[in-house]
N, C-alpha and C positions, 0 to 999 in steps of 0.2 A: 456453629460458632464461627468457624473459620471463614465461611462463605460470607457471613455477615459482615466482619472485619475487612474483606477483600473487597466487598462491595461499597463500604463504606468510606476507604481510605485510599483505593488505587482507581486510577483511570486507565491504566495501560492495560488492563485485564478485563475485557468486555466492557460493562457499564458500571457507573456509580449509581447511588440512589438518587442523586440530582439530576442525572440524565435520564433515568428511568421515570422520574417524576415528569421532566419535561416531555418526554415522549407521550406519557399519558394524557398530559392537558394540551399539548399542542401539535403532537406528530401524526402522522398519516403513513402507515406501513406500505411500501411501494413493491418491495420484492426482497427476494434473497439470491444470492448468487450460490455457485457450486460448491465454495468453501464454507458456507453456512452464514457468511457477513449479511447483516440485515440493512436494508436502506430505508430512509425515511425522508417526508419532506413536511413543510410547516403546514398547518391547516389554514392559514390566511394565504391569502393570493401573492402579496409581496411584504416583504419587511421593508418598512420604512427607512432603516438606516442603510440597507443594501441596496433597494431599489430592484430587487428580484426575489424570488421563492427561495427560503432557507432549505438545504438539503444538508444530510449527515449521514453517517454508518456507525453501526454499532457492530464491531468486529466478533468474530467467533474465535476466542481466545486473546492472544497477546495483539495489540495494538501496532500494526507494521503497515503503512499507508502502500507499500509496493505489492501488498496481498490483494489490491483491488484489480479486477479484470479489466481489460480495456473499454469494454462496453458499458460497464458501470462508470470507469473513471470519466468518460465523456459526458454521461448524466451527471455526474456529481459536480464537473466543472462548467455546466451550463454549454456544452458543446452542441446538446440535443436537448429537446424537449420530453420527447418520449423516452422512458426507461427502456432497457433491454427485454422487460418483461412485456411490454406493449407492442415492440418491434418484432417483424420475421427477419430477424439478422441471421444470415449465415456467413460464417467465416470463409474466407477465400482458401484455395487448397495450400497456398503458400504461406499461410499463417501459420505460427507456432501456438501451441496452448500456453497459457498463461503460466508462467513461473515467478515466485516472489524472488525478492532481492536476496543473495545468497552470501553477500559479503559479511566477513566475519564467520563463517561457518566454515566447515571442512569440505563443503561443495562448492565454494567460492571459486570464481574463474581465475587459473593461475597460468599466466602468458610463459611461454617457452622462454627460458632466460632467468624466470624469477628465482631467486633464491628459496622461495616457498614452494616452487613446484617439486623440485626433485630432492630438495636439502643441501645441495651443492651448487656452489656458482660454476657455470660452465668456463672453460679457458677462453681466454681472450683472443681474437681472432688475428691480431697485429695490426688493426687499423686505429689503435688508440697509441698516443703518445704522451707518456706522463709529463707533467710540469716540473720543471725544475727551478729552483731559485737562482734569479740573474740572468734568465735567459729571454 
């Protein structure tokens, strides 16, 4: 019963019934990434309103756009015509593995000097002069 209501009322947790119906009627499954996100394209060649093929994603879990890997991001934004499943793409040795945006979590980047990095603000180095009224 909980799953039914989640599918009916929430769009941020996978897909709604409307999206599921749209996929059934017009969608063509293209592929799946390592996170379990599923990618689709429209069954018709071009959307008359857009002038190009419509593409969309059904997230595995919470809808977070930064979870799209680089190869799929390029396909979703029409930078390449072929999805990564049809290409023999090999990442270069200097490319890092995909990591989602960690902002707002305990794994977020905390630069040195940030009050959130260590819990205490570091002492000033003397290069700062405080403003005083009238000067």
